[in-house]
PAROLO-437410 format. One record per atom (N, C-alpha, C): x, z, y; residue in three letters. Coordinates in steps of 0.2 Angstrom, whole numbers, plus 5000, padded with zeros to 4 digits. Layout:
REM PAROLO-437410
<paba X="X" Z="Z" Y="Y" res="ALA"/>
...
This chain:
REM PAROLO-437410
<paba X="4872" Z="4959" Y="4907" res="MET"/>
<paba X="4872" Z="4961" Y="4914" res="MET"/>
<paba X="4865" Z="4959" Y="4917" res="MET"/>
<paba X="4863" Z="4963" Y="4921" res="GLN"/>
<paba X="4856" Z="4961" Y="4925" res="GLN"/>
<paba X="4858" Z="4956" Y="4930" res="GLN"/>
<paba X="4853" Z="4951" Y="4932" res="ASP"/>
<paba X="4854" Z="4947" Y="4937" res="ASP"/>
<paba X="4856" Z="4950" Y="4944" res="ASP"/>
<paba X="4860" Z="4947" Y="4948" res="LEU"/>
<paba X="4861" Z="4950" Y="4955" res="LEU"/>
<paba X="4856" Z="4948" Y="4960" res="LEU"/>
<paba X="4855" Z="4951" Y="4965" res="PRO"/>
<paba X="4859" Z="4957" Y="4967" res="PRO"/>
<paba X="4856" Z="4964" Y="4964" res="PRO"/>
<paba X="4861" Z="4968" Y="4963" res="HIS"/>
<paba X="4860" Z="4975" Y="4961" res="HIS"/>
<paba X="4859" Z="4980" Y="4967" res="HIS"/>
<paba X="4855" Z="4985" Y="4966" res="GLN"/>
<paba X="4854" Z="4990" Y="4971" res="GLN"/>
<paba X="4855" Z="4997" Y="4968" res="GLN"/>
<paba X="4859" Z="5001" Y="4972" res="TYR"/>
<paba X="4860" Z="5008" Y="4970" res="TYR"/>
<paba X="4858" Z="5013" Y="4976" res="TYR"/>
<paba X="4854" Z="5018" Y="4974" res="GLN"/>
<paba X="4852" Z="5022" Y="4979" res="GLN"/>
<paba X="4854" Z="5029" Y="4977" res="GLN"/>
<paba X="4857" Z="5033" Y="4982" res="VAL"/>
<paba X="4859" Z="5039" Y="4982" res="VAL"/>
<paba X="4856" Z="5043" Y="4987" res="VAL"/>
<paba X="4854" Z="5049" Y="4986" res="ASN"/>
<paba X="4851" Z="5054" Y="4991" res="ASN"/>
<paba X="4856" Z="5059" Y="4992" res="ASN"/>
<paba X="4857" Z="5061" Y="4998" res="ALA"/>
<paba X="4862" Z="5066" Y="5000" res="ALA"/>
<paba X="4859" Z="5071" Y="5005" res="ALA"/>
<paba X="4860" Z="5077" Y="5004" res="SER"/>
<paba X="4857" Z="5083" Y="5008" res="SER"/>
<paba X="4862" Z="5088" Y="5009" res="SER"/>
<paba X="4861" Z="5091" Y="5015" res="ALA"/>
<paba X="4866" Z="5096" Y="5017" res="ALA"/>
<paba X="4862" Z="5101" Y="5023" res="ALA"/>
<paba X="4865" Z="5107" Y="5023" res="GLU"/>
<paba X="4863" Z="5111" Y="5029" res="GLU"/>
<paba X="4869" Z="5111" Y="5034" res="GLU"/>
<paba X="4868" Z="5116" Y="5039" res="LEU"/>
<paba X="4872" Z="5116" Y="5044" res="LEU"/>
<paba X="4880" Z="5117" Y="5042" res="LEU"/>
<paba X="4880" Z="5122" Y="5037" res="GLU"/>
<paba X="4887" Z="5123" Y="5034" res="GLU"/>
<paba X="4886" Z="5122" Y="5026" res="GLU"/>
<paba X="4892" Z="5121" Y="5023" res="GLY"/>
<paba X="4892" Z="5121" Y="5016" res="GLY"/>
<paba X="4893" Z="5114" Y="5013" res="GLY"/>
<paba X="4891" Z="5114" Y="5007" res="ASN"/>
<paba X="4892" Z="5108" Y="5003" res="ASN"/>
<paba X="4887" Z="5102" Y="5004" res="ASN"/>
<paba X="4888" Z="5096" Y="5002" res="VAL"/>
<paba X="4884" Z="5091" Y="5002" res="VAL"/>
<paba X="4882" Z="5090" Y="4995" res="VAL"/>
<paba X="4875" Z="5089" Y="4994" res="VAL"/>
<paba X="4873" Z="5088" Y="4987" res="VAL"/>
<paba X="4871" Z="5081" Y="4986" res="VAL"/>
<paba X="4874" Z="5077" Y="4982" res="LEU"/>
<paba X="4872" Z="5070" Y="4980" res="LEU"/>
<paba X="4868" Z="5070" Y="4974" res="LEU"/>
<paba X="4863" Z="5066" Y="4974" res="LYS"/>
<paba X="4858" Z="5065" Y="4969" res="LYS"/>
<paba X="4856" Z="5057" Y="4968" res="LYS"/>
<paba X="4856" Z="5055" Y="4962" res="ALA"/>
<paba X="4853" Z="5049" Y="4960" res="ALA"/>
<paba X="4849" Z="5049" Y="4954" res="ALA"/>
<paba X="4844" Z="5045" Y="4953" res="ASP"/>
<paba X="4840" Z="5045" Y="4947" res="ASP"/>
<paba X="4844" Z="5045" Y="4941" res="ASP"/>
<paba X="4842" Z="5049" Y="4936" res="GLU"/>
<paba X="4845" Z="5049" Y="4929" res="GLU"/>
<paba X="4852" Z="5051" Y="4929" res="GLU"/>
<paba X="4855" Z="5054" Y="4935" res="LEU"/>
<paba X="4862" Z="5056" Y="4935" res="LEU"/>
<paba X="4862" Z="5063" Y="4936" res="LEU"/>
<paba X="4868" Z="5067" Y="4934" res="PRO"/>
<paba X="4869" Z="5073" Y="4936" res="PRO"/>
<paba X="4870" Z="5074" Y="4944" res="PRO"/>
<paba X="4868" Z="5079" Y="4947" res="GLN"/>
<paba X="4870" Z="5079" Y="4954" res="GLN"/>
<paba X="4877" Z="5081" Y="4955" res="GLN"/>
<paba X="4880" Z="5079" Y="4961" res="LEU"/>
<paba X="4887" Z="5080" Y="4962" res="LEU"/>
<paba X="4887" Z="5085" Y="4969" res="LEU"/>
<paba X="4891" Z="5090" Y="4969" res="ILE"/>
<paba X="4892" Z="5094" Y="4974" res="ILE"/>
<paba X="4899" Z="5092" Y="4978" res="ILE"/>
<paba X="4898" Z="5090" Y="4984" res="THR"/>
<paba X="4904" Z="5087" Y="4988" res="THR"/>
<paba X="4905" Z="5092" Y="4994" res="THR"/>
<paba X="4911" Z="5091" Y="4997" res="ALA"/>
<paba X="4913" Z="5095" Y="5003" res="ALA"/>
<paba X="4919" Z="5091" Y="5006" res="ALA"/>
<paba X="4920" Z="5093" Y="5012" res="PRO"/>
<paba X="4926" Z="5090" Y="5015" res="PRO"/>
<paba X="4933" Z="5092" Y="5011" res="PRO"/>
<paba X="4938" Z="5087" Y="5011" res="PRO"/>
<paba X="4944" Z="5089" Y="5008" res="PRO"/>
<paba X="4948" Z="5095" Y="5013" res="PRO"/>
<paba X="4953" Z="5098" Y="5010" res="ALA"/>
<paba X="4956" Z="5103" Y="5014" res="ALA"/>
<paba X="4959" Z="5100" Y="5020" res="ALA"/>
<paba X="4961" Z="5093" Y="5020" res="GLU"/>
<paba X="4964" Z="5090" Y="5026" res="GLU"/>
<paba X="4959" Z="5090" Y="5031" res="GLU"/>
<paba X="4953" Z="5090" Y="5030" res="PHE"/>
<paba X="4948" Z="5090" Y="5035" res="PHE"/>
<paba X="4945" Z="5097" Y="5036" res="PHE"/>
<paba X="4948" Z="5102" Y="5034" res="GLY"/>
<paba X="4945" Z="5109" Y="5035" res="GLY"/>
<paba X="4941" Z="5111" Y="5030" res="GLY"/>
<paba X="4940" Z="5107" Y="5024" res="GLY"/>
<paba X="4936" Z="5109" Y="5019" res="GLY"/>
<paba X="4939" Z="5114" Y="5014" res="GLY"/>
<paba X="4936" Z="5116" Y="5009" res="PRO"/>
<paba X="4939" Z="5121" Y="5004" res="PRO"/>
<paba X="4944" Z="5118" Y="5000" res="PRO"/>
<paba X="4943" Z="5111" Y="4998" res="GLY"/>
<paba X="4948" Z="5108" Y="4994" res="GLY"/>
<paba X="4947" Z="5109" Y="4987" res="GLY"/>
<paba X="4942" Z="5112" Y="4985" res="ASP"/>
<paba X="4940" Z="5113" Y="4978" res="ASP"/>
<paba X="4934" Z="5109" Y="4975" res="ASP"/>
<paba X="4932" Z="5105" Y="4979" res="GLN"/>
<paba X="4926" Z="5101" Y="4977" res="GLN"/>
<paba X="4928" Z="5093" Y="4978" res="GLN"/>
<paba X="4924" Z="5089" Y="4975" res="TRP"/>
<paba X="4925" Z="5082" Y="4976" res="TRP"/>
<paba X="4923" Z="5080" Y="4983" res="TRP"/>
<paba X="4926" Z="5076" Y="4986" res="SER"/>
<paba X="4925" Z="5074" Y="4993" res="SER"/>
<paba X="4924" Z="5067" Y="4993" res="SER"/>
<paba X="4921" Z="5064" Y="4999" res="PRO"/>
<paba X="4920" Z="5057" Y="4999" res="PRO"/>
<paba X="4926" Z="5053" Y="4998" res="PRO"/>
<paba X="4932" Z="5056" Y="5001" res="GLU"/>
<paba X="4938" Z="5053" Y="5000" res="GLU"/>
<paba X="4941" Z="5052" Y="4993" res="GLU"/>
<paba X="4940" Z="5058" Y="4989" res="THR"/>
<paba X="4942" Z="5058" Y="4982" res="THR"/>
<paba X="4937" Z="5054" Y="4978" res="THR"/>
<paba X="4931" Z="5054" Y="4980" res="LEU"/>
<paba X="4926" Z="5049" Y="4976" res="LEU"/>
<paba X="4928" Z="5042" Y="4977" res="LEU"/>
<paba X="4930" Z="5040" Y="4983" res="LEU"/>
<paba X="4932" Z="5033" Y="4984" res="LEU"/>
<paba X="4938" Z="5031" Y="4980" res="LEU"/>
<paba X="4943" Z="5035" Y="4980" res="VAL"/>
<paba X="4949" Z="5034" Y="4976" res="VAL"/>
<paba X="4947" Z="5033" Y="4969" res="VAL"/>
<paba X="4943" Z="5038" Y="4966" res="SER"/>
<paba X="4941" Z="5038" Y="4959" res="SER"/>
<paba X="4936" Z="5031" Y="4958" res="SER"/>
<paba X="4933" Z="5029" Y="4963" res="SER"/>
<paba X="4929" Z="5023" Y="4962" res="SER"/>
<paba X="4934" Z="5017" Y="4961" res="SER"/>
<paba X="4939" Z="5017" Y="4965" res="VAL"/>
<paba X="4944" Z="5011" Y="4964" res="VAL"/>
<paba X="4947" Z="5011" Y="4957" res="VAL"/>
<paba X="4949" Z="5017" Y="4955" res="VAL"/>
<paba X="4953" Z="5017" Y="4948" res="VAL"/>
<paba X="4948" Z="5016" Y="4943" res="VAL"/>
<paba X="4942" Z="5019" Y="4943" res="GLY"/>
<paba X="4937" Z="5019" Y="4938" res="GLY"/>
<paba X="4934" Z="5011" Y="4937" res="GLY"/>
<paba X="4933" Z="5008" Y="4943" res="CYS"/>
<paba X="4931" Z="5001" Y="4943" res="CYS"/>
<paba X="4937" Z="4997" Y="4940" res="CYS"/>
<paba X="4943" Z="4998" Y="4941" res="LEU"/>
<paba X="4949" Z="4994" Y="4938" res="LEU"/>
<paba X="4948" Z="4995" Y="4930" res="LEU"/>
<paba X="4947" Z="5001" Y="4928" res="ILE"/>
<paba X="4947" Z="5002" Y="4921" res="ILE"/>
<paba X="4941" Z="4998" Y="4917" res="ILE"/>
<paba X="4935" Z="4999" Y="4921" res="LEU"/>
<paba X="4929" Z="4996" Y="4918" res="LEU"/>
<paba X="4929" Z="4988" Y="4918" res="LEU"/>
<paba X="4933" Z="4986" Y="4923" res="THR"/>
<paba X="4933" Z="4978" Y="4924" res="THR"/>
<paba X="4938" Z="4976" Y="4919" res="THR"/>
<paba X="4944" Z="4980" Y="4918" res="PHE"/>
<paba X="4949" Z="4978" Y="4912" res="PHE"/>
<paba X="4945" Z="4978" Y="4906" res="PHE"/>
<paba X="4941" Z="4983" Y="4904" res="ARG"/>
<paba X="4938" Z="4984" Y="4898" res="ARG"/>
<paba X="4934" Z="4978" Y="4896" res="ARG"/>
<paba X="4930" Z="4976" Y="4901" res="ALA"/>
<paba X="4925" Z="4970" Y="4901" res="ALA"/>
<paba X="4929" Z="4964" Y="4900" res="ALA"/>
<paba X="4935" Z="4963" Y="4904" res="MET"/>
<paba X="4939" Z="4957" Y="4903" res="MET"/>
<paba X="4942" Z="4956" Y="4896" res="MET"/>
<paba X="4945" Z="4962" Y="4894" res="ALA"/>
<paba X="4948" Z="4962" Y="4888" res="ALA"/>
<paba X="4944" Z="4961" Y="4882" res="ALA"/>
<paba X="4938" Z="4963" Y="4882" res="ARG"/>
<paba X="4933" Z="4962" Y="4877" res="ARG"/>
<paba X="4931" Z="4954" Y="4877" res="ARG"/>
<paba X="4930" Z="4951" Y="4883" res="GLY"/>
<paba X="4929" Z="4944" Y="4884" res="GLY"/>
<paba X="4935" Z="4940" Y="4881" res="GLY"/>
<paba X="4941" Z="4942" Y="4883" res="SER"/>
<paba X="4947" Z="4938" Y="4881" res="SER"/>
<paba X="4949" Z="4940" Y="4874" res="SER"/>
<paba X="4946" Z="4945" Y="4871" res="LYS"/>
<paba X="4948" Z="4947" Y="4864" res="LYS"/>
<paba X="4955" Z="4949" Y="4864" res="LYS"/>
<paba X="4957" Z="4953" Y="4869" res="VAL"/>
<paba X="4964" Z="4956" Y="4870" res="VAL"/>
<paba X="4963" Z="4963" Y="4867" res="VAL"/>
<paba X="4966" Z="4965" Y="4861" res="PRO"/>
<paba X="4966" Z="4972" Y="4859" res="PRO"/>
<paba X="4970" Z="4977" Y="4863" res="PRO"/>
<paba X="4967" Z="4983" Y="4864" res="TRP"/>
<paba X="4971" Z="4988" Y="4867" res="TRP"/>
<paba X="4969" Z="4995" Y="4865" res="TRP"/>
<paba X="4973" Z="5000" Y="4866" res="ILE"/>
<paba X="4971" Z="5006" Y="4863" res="ILE"/>
<paba X="4969" Z="5011" Y="4869" res="ILE"/>
<paba X="4973" Z="5011" Y="4874" res="SER"/>
<paba X="4971" Z="5016" Y="4880" res="SER"/>
<paba X="4974" Z="5013" Y="4886" res="SER"/>
<paba X="4971" Z="5015" Y="4892" res="LEU"/>
<paba X="4973" Z="5014" Y="4898" res="LEU"/>
<paba X="4972" Z="5020" Y="4903" res="LEU"/>
<paba X="4978" Z="5023" Y="4905" res="ASP"/>
<paba X="4978" Z="5029" Y="4909" res="ASP"/>
<paba X="4981" Z="5027" Y="4916" res="ASP"/>
<paba X="4977" Z="5029" Y="4921" res="CYS"/>
<paba X="4979" Z="5027" Y="4928" res="CYS"/>
<paba X="4979" Z="5033" Y="4932" res="CYS"/>
<paba X="4983" Z="5033" Y="4937" res="THR"/>
<paba X="4984" Z="5037" Y="4942" res="THR"/>
<paba X="4983" Z="5033" Y="4949" res="THR"/>
<paba X="4979" Z="5036" Y="4953" res="ALA"/>
<paba X="4978" Z="5032" Y="4959" res="ALA"/>
<paba X="4979" Z="5037" Y="4965" res="ALA"/>
<paba X="4981" Z="5034" Y="4971" res="GLU"/>
<paba X="4982" Z="5037" Y="4977" res="GLU"/>
<paba X="4980" Z="5033" Y="4982" res="GLU"/>
<paba X="4975" Z="5036" Y="4987" res="GLY"/>
<paba X="4973" Z="5032" Y="4993" res="GLY"/>
<paba X="4977" Z="5035" Y="4999" res="GLY"/>
<paba X="4978" Z="5031" Y="5003" res="VAL"/>
<paba X="4982" Z="5033" Y="5009" res="VAL"/>
<paba X="4977" Z="5032" Y="5015" res="VAL"/>
<paba X="4975" Z="5038" Y="5018" res="LEU"/>
<paba X="4971" Z="5038" Y="5024" res="LEU"/>
<paba X="4975" Z="5039" Y="5030" res="LEU"/>
<paba X="4974" Z="5034" Y="5035" res="ASP"/>
<paba X="4978" Z="5034" Y="5041" res="ASP"/>
<paba X="4974" Z="5032" Y="5047" res="ASP"/>
<paba X="4976" Z="5033" Y="5053" res="ARG"/>
<paba X="4973" Z="5030" Y="5059" res="ARG"/>
<paba X="4976" Z="5024" Y="5061" res="ARG"/>
<paba X="4972" Z="5019" Y="5062" res="VAL"/>
<paba X="4974" Z="5012" Y="5064" res="VAL"/>
<paba X="4969" Z="5010" Y="5070" res="VAL"/>
<paba X="4972" Z="5009" Y="5075" res="GLU"/>
<paba X="4969" Z="5007" Y="5081" res="GLU"/>
<paba X="4963" Z="5012" Y="5083" res="GLU"/>
<paba X="4965" Z="5018" Y="5083" res="SER"/>
<paba X="4960" Z="5023" Y="5084" res="SER"/>
<paba X="4954" Z="5024" Y="5079" res="SER"/>
<paba X="4955" Z="5021" Y="5073" res="ILE"/>
<paba X="4950" Z="5022" Y="5068" res="ILE"/>
<paba X="4953" Z="5025" Y="5062" res="ILE"/>
<paba X="4950" Z="5030" Y="5059" res="THR"/>
<paba X="4953" Z="5033" Y="5053" res="THR"/>
<paba X="4950" Z="5029" Y="5047" res="THR"/>
<paba X="4954" Z="5027" Y="5043" res="ARG"/>
<paba X="4952" Z="5023" Y="5037" res="ARG"/>
<paba X="4957" Z="5023" Y="5032" res="ARG"/>
<paba X="4955" Z="5021" Y="5026" res="PHE"/>
<paba X="4960" Z="5020" Y="5020" res="PHE"/>
<paba X="4964" Z="5014" Y="5022" res="PHE"/>
<paba X="4970" Z="5014" Y="5022" res="THR"/>
<paba X="4975" Z="5008" Y="5023" res="THR"/>
<paba X="4978" Z="5006" Y="5017" res="THR"/>
<paba X="4977" Z="5009" Y="5011" res="GLY"/>
<paba X="4980" Z="5006" Y="5005" res="GLY"/>
<paba X="4979" Z="5011" Y="4999" res="GLY"/>
<paba X="4979" Z="5008" Y="4993" res="PHE"/>
<paba X="4978" Z="5012" Y="4987" res="PHE"/>
<paba X="4984" Z="5010" Y="4982" res="PHE"/>
<paba X="4987" Z="5015" Y="4979" res="GLN"/>
<paba X="4992" Z="5014" Y="4974" res="GLN"/>
<paba X="4990" Z="5016" Y="4967" res="GLN"/>
<paba X="4990" Z="5011" Y="4963" res="ILE"/>
<paba X="4987" Z="5013" Y="4956" res="ILE"/>
<paba X="4993" Z="5012" Y="4951" res="ILE"/>
<paba X="4995" Z="5017" Y="4948" res="ASN"/>
<paba X="5000" Z="5017" Y="4942" res="ASN"/>
<paba X="4996" Z="5017" Y="4936" res="ASN"/>
<paba X="4997" Z="5011" Y="4932" res="ALA"/>
<paba X="4993" Z="5011" Y="4926" res="ALA"/>
<paba X="4997" Z="5010" Y="4920" res="ALA"/>
<paba X="4996" Z="5014" Y="4914" res="GLU"/>
<paba X="4999" Z="5013" Y="4908" res="GLU"/>
<paba X="4995" Z="5011" Y="4903" res="GLU"/>
<paba X="4996" Z="5005" Y="4901" res="LEU"/>
<paba X="4991" Z="5002" Y="4896" res="LEU"/>
<paba X="4995" Z="5002" Y="4889" res="LEU"/>
<paba X="4992" Z="5005" Y="4884" res="THR"/>
<paba X="4994" Z="5005" Y="4877" res="THR"/>
<paba X="4991" Z="5000" Y="4873" res="THR"/>
<paba X="4995" Z="4996" Y="4870" res="ILE"/>
<paba X="4992" Z="4990" Y="4866" res="ILE"/>
<paba X="4995" Z="4991" Y="4859" res="ILE"/>
<paba X="4991" Z="4988" Y="4854" res="PRO"/>
<paba X="4994" Z="4988" Y="4847" res="PRO"/>
<paba X="5000" Z="4983" Y="4846" res="PRO"/>
<paba X="5004" Z="4985" Y="4841" res="SER"/>
<paba X="5010" Z="4980" Y="4840" res="SER"/>
<paba X="5006" Z="4973" Y="4838" res="SER"/>
<paba X="5010" Z="4968" Y="4840" res="GLY"/>
<paba X="5007" Z="4961" Y="4838" res="GLY"/>
<paba X="5003" Z="4958" Y="4844" res="GLY"/>
<paba X="5001" Z="4962" Y="4849" res="THR"/>
<paba X="4998" Z="4960" Y="4855" res="THR"/>
<paba X="5003" Z="4958" Y="4860" res="THR"/>
<paba X="5002" Z="4952" Y="4864" res="SER"/>
<paba X="5007" Z="4950" Y="4869" res="SER"/>
<paba X="5007" Z="4955" Y="4875" res="SER"/>
<paba X="5012" Z="4958" Y="4876" res="GLU"/>
<paba X="5013" Z="4962" Y="4882" res="GLU"/>
<paba X="5012" Z="4958" Y="4888" res="GLU"/>
<paba X="5014" Z="4952" Y="4889" res="GLU"/>
<paba X="5013" Z="4948" Y="4895" res="GLU"/>
<paba X="5006" Z="4946" Y="4896" res="GLU"/>
<paba X="5002" Z="4944" Y="4891" res="ARG"/>
<paba X="4995" Z="4943" Y="4891" res="ARG"/>
<paba X="4991" Z="4949" Y="4893" res="ARG"/>
<paba X="4993" Z="4955" Y="4890" res="ALA"/>
<paba X="4989" Z="4961" Y="4892" res="ALA"/>
<paba X="4991" Z="4963" Y="4899" res="ALA"/>
<paba X="4997" Z="4962" Y="4901" res="ASP"/>
<paba X="4999" Z="4964" Y="4908" res="ASP"/>
<paba X="4995" Z="4959" Y="4913" res="ASP"/>
<paba X="4995" Z="4953" Y="4912" res="ARG"/>
<paba X="4992" Z="4948" Y="4916" res="ARG"/>
<paba X="4984" Z="4949" Y="4916" res="ARG"/>
<paba X="4981" Z="4951" Y="4911" res="LEU"/>
<paba X="4974" Z="4953" Y="4911" res="LEU"/>
<paba X="4973" Z="4959" Y="4915" res="LEU"/>
<paba X="4977" Z="4964" Y="4915" res="LEU"/>
<paba X="4977" Z="4970" Y="4919" res="LEU"/>
<paba X="4977" Z="4968" Y="4926" res="LEU"/>
<paba X="4981" Z="4964" Y="4928" res="HIS"/>
<paba X="4982" Z="4962" Y="4935" res="HIS"/>
<paba X="4976" Z="4958" Y="4937" res="HIS"/>
<paba X="4973" Z="4954" Y="4933" res="ARG"/>
<paba X="4967" Z="4950" Y="4935" res="ARG"/>
<paba X="4961" Z="4955" Y="4936" res="ARG"/>
<paba X="4961" Z="4960" Y="4932" res="ALA"/>
<paba X="4956" Z="4965" Y="4932" res="ALA"/>
<paba X="4956" Z="4968" Y="4939" res="ALA"/>
<paba X="4962" Z="4969" Y="4942" res="GLU"/>
<paba X="4963" Z="4972" Y="4948" res="GLU"/>
<paba X="4960" Z="4967" Y="4954" res="GLU"/>
<paba X="4962" Z="4961" Y="4953" res="GLN"/>
<paba X="4959" Z="4956" Y="4957" res="GLN"/>
<paba X="4952" Z="4955" Y="4957" res="GLN"/>
<paba X="4948" Z="4956" Y="4952" res="PHE"/>
<paba X="4941" Z="4955" Y="4951" res="PHE"/>
<paba X="4937" Z="4962" Y="4952" res="PHE"/>
<paba X="4940" Z="4967" Y="4953" res="CYS"/>
<paba X="4937" Z="4974" Y="4954" res="CYS"/>
<paba X="4932" Z="4973" Y="4960" res="CYS"/>
<paba X="4925" Z="4974" Y="4958" res="LEU"/>
<paba X="4921" Z="4974" Y="4964" res="LEU"/>
<paba X="4921" Z="4979" Y="4969" res="LEU"/>
<paba X="4924" Z="4985" Y="4967" res="ILE"/>
<paba X="4925" Z="4990" Y="4972" res="ILE"/>
<paba X="4930" Z="4988" Y="4977" res="ILE"/>
<paba X="4936" Z="4986" Y="4975" res="THR"/>
<paba X="4942" Z="4985" Y="4979" res="THR"/>
<paba X="4940" Z="4978" Y="4983" res="THR"/>
<paba X="4936" Z="4974" Y="4980" res="ASN"/>
<paba X="4934" Z="4968" Y="4984" res="ASN"/>
<paba X="4930" Z="4969" Y="4989" res="ASN"/>
<paba X="4927" Z="4975" Y="4989" res="SER"/>
<paba X="4922" Z="4977" Y="4995" res="SER"/>
<paba X="4925" Z="4981" Y="5000" res="SER"/>
<paba X="4932" Z="4983" Y="5000" res="LEU"/>
<paba X="4936" Z="4987" Y="5004" res="LEU"/>
<paba X="4941" Z="4982" Y="5008" res="LEU"/>
<paba X="4942" Z="4985" Y="5014" res="LYS"/>
<paba X="4947" Z="4982" Y="5018" res="LYS"/>
<paba X="4954" Z="4982" Y="5015" res="LYS"/>
<paba X="4956" Z="4988" Y="5013" res="ALA"/>
<paba X="4962" Z="4990" Y="5010" res="ALA"/>
<paba X="4963" Z="4987" Y="5003" res="ALA"/>
<paba X="4968" Z="4984" Y="5002" res="ARG"/>
<paba X="4969" Z="4981" Y="4995" res="ARG"/>
<paba X="4974" Z="4986" Y="4991" res="ARG"/>
<paba X="4972" Z="4986" Y="4985" res="PRO"/>
<paba X="4977" Z="4991" Y="4980" res="PRO"/>
<paba X="4983" Z="4987" Y="4978" res="PRO"/>
<paba X="4988" Z="4991" Y="4977" res="GLN"/>
<paba X="4994" Z="4989" Y="4974" res="GLN"/>
<paba X="4994" Z="4992" Y="4967" res="GLN"/>
<paba X="4995" Z="4987" Y="4962" res="LEU"/>
<paba X="4995" Z="4990" Y="4955" res="LEU"/>
<paba X="5002" Z="4989" Y="4952" res="LEU"/>
<paba X="5004" Z="4995" Y="4950" res="VAL"/>
<paba X="5011" Z="4995" Y="4946" res="VAL"/>
<paba X="5009" Z="4996" Y="4939" res="VAL"/>
<paba X="5011" Z="4992" Y="4934" res="SER"/>
<paba X="5009" Z="4992" Y="4927" res="SER"/>
<paba X="5014" Z="4994" Y="4923" res="SER"/>
<paba X="5013" Z="4997" Y="4917" res="THR"/>
<paba X="5018" Z="4998" Y="4912" res="THR"/>
<paba X="5014" Z="4997" Y="4906" res="THR"/>
<paba X="5017" Z="4993" Y="4901" res="ILE"/>
<paba X="5014" Z="4991" Y="4895" res="ILE"/>
<paba X="5018" Z="4994" Y="4889" res="ILE"/>
<paba X="5014" Z="4998" Y="4885" res="ARG"/>
<paba X="5017" Z="5002" Y="4880" res="ARG"/>
<paba X="5014" Z="4999" Y="4873" res="ARG"/>
<paba X="5018" Z="4997" Y="4869" res="THR"/>
<paba X="5016" Z="4995" Y="4862" res="THR"/>
<paba X="5017" Z="5001" Y="4857" res="THR"/>
<paba X="5012" Z="5002" Y="4853" res="VAL"/>
<paba X="5013" Z="5006" Y="4847" res="VAL"/>
<paba X="5011" Z="5003" Y="4841" res="VAL"/>
<paba X="5014" Z="5006" Y="4835" res="ASP"/>
<paba X="5013" Z="5003" Y="4829" res="ASP"/>
<paba X="5006" Z="5006" Y="4826" res="ASP"/>
């Protein structure tokens, strides 16, 4: 890992109507639009879906790094995330995130240790630590031979 602080730059452009184009060096551009709930087409990534995907993507990447460092073997981690957008004190914001995670581990691996590591990864995720709303993680550990 590089020394902190890290900086990330994204360029966004739009016209009076239509999509917003997001660009960053060395990355494919993303086309975004408002979600259907805000009058958008509902068939593009939106800032809202990108935020929820950042929460769950960060959890997986944090778990991967922590499992590697702790030498906890695992096979796969499948997550579904839902963000709740609501109005609080006249401000529209995300009030919570629900993450359902299914971690598959090889037989002989401690389910308790793997689950504990998954919950620690949720606590150390830099994206959720940067948000007001804290996620709720519901985990299922599956062992396969």
